[in-house]
C-alpha positions as CSV (number, residue, x, y, z in Angstrom):
1,X,0.0,0.0,0.0
2,X,1.3,3.5,-0.9
3,X,1.7,5.9,2.0
4,X,0.4,9.4,1.4
5,X,2.4,12.2,3.0
6,X,0.6,15.2,4.3
7,X,1.3,18.5,2.7
8,X,2.9,19.6,6.0
9,X,5.4,16.7,5.9
10,X,6.3,17.5,2.3
11,X,6.9,21.2,3.2
12,X,9.1,20.2,6.1
13,X,11.0,17.8,3.9
14,X,11.5,20.5,1.3
15,X,12.5,23.0,4.0
16,X,15.2,20.7,5.4
17,X,16.5,19.6,2.0
18,X,17.3,23.2,1.0
19,X,21.1,23.9,1.2
20,X,20.8,27.4,2.5
21,X,18.3,26.3,5.2
22,X,20.7,23.6,6.3
23,X,23.7,26.0,6.4
24,X,21.6,28.4,8.5
25,X,20.6,25.6,10.9
26,X,24.1,24.4,11.2
27,X,25.4,28.0,11.9
28,X,23.0,28.6,14.8
29,X,23.0,25.1,16.2
30,X,25.0,25.9,19.3
31,X,25.4,29.7,19.5
32,X,22.6,32.2,18.8
33,X,23.6,34.6,16.0
34,X,22.3,37.8,14.3
35,X,21.1,37.9,10.7
36,X,24.3,39.7,9.7
37,X,26.5,37.1,11.4
38,X,24.5,34.3,9.6
39,X,24.9,36.1,6.2
40,X,28.7,36.4,6.6
41,X,29.2,32.9,7.9
42,X,26.9,31.2,5.3
43,X,27.9,33.6,2.5
44,X,24.3,34.3,1.5
45,X,22.6,37.7,0.7
46,X,20.6,39.4,3.5
47,X,17.3,39.2,1.6
48,X,17.8,35.4,1.2
49,X,18.7,35.0,4.8
50,X,15.5,36.8,6.0
51,X,13.3,34.9,3.6
52,X,14.8,31.5,4.6
53,X,14.7,32.3,8.4
54,X,11.1,33.4,8.2
55,X,10.2,30.0,6.7
56,X,12.3,28.3,9.4
57,X,10.5,30.4,12.1
58,X,7.1,29.5,10.6
59,X,7.9,25.8,11.1
60,X,9.3,26.6,14.6
61,X,12.7,25.0,13.7
62,X,14.4,28.1,14.9
63,X,13.5,30.7,17.5
64,X,14.1,34.4,17.8
65,X,15.5,36.0,21.0
66,X,16.2,39.5,21.9
67,X,19.3,40.7,23.7
68,X,21.2,43.9,24.4
69,X,24.7,44.1,22.7
70,X,27.8,45.7,24.2
71,X,26.8,49.1,22.8
72,X,23.5,49.1,24.5
73,X,21.4,48.4,21.4
74,X,18.7,45.8,21.1
75,X,19.7,42.9,18.9
76,X,17.7,40.0,17.5
77,X,19.5,36.6,17.6
78,X,18.4,33.3,16.1
79,X,19.0,29.8,17.5
80,X,18.0,26.4,16.2
81,X,15.2,24.8,18.1
82,X,16.7,21.3,18.7
83,X,13.6,19.8,20.3
84,X,11.4,20.6,17.3
85,X,14.1,19.3,14.9
86,X,14.5,16.2,17.0
87,X,10.7,15.5,16.7
88,X,10.6,16.2,13.0
89,X,13.6,14.0,12.2
90,X,12.7,11.3,14.8
91,X,16.1,11.3,16.4
């Protein structure tokens, strides 16, 4: 019998099969980083990073956190959400 995947499963599979998404997830696996740090480390344009990270946020595979940097300015950092990824990938 042929197993039918839900559209959500297909979307998650596409999300995790994208090279840029995997680079972003690998980059923020252990240390939260800003968008500019992710762009430099992954060598991707800022617009691409924001678009990819919004998709990752929609699926709750990453989380956004605010912090105050050393200059007293608010900064948004992103971190991979290990527990969601663990459930998605059945680790």
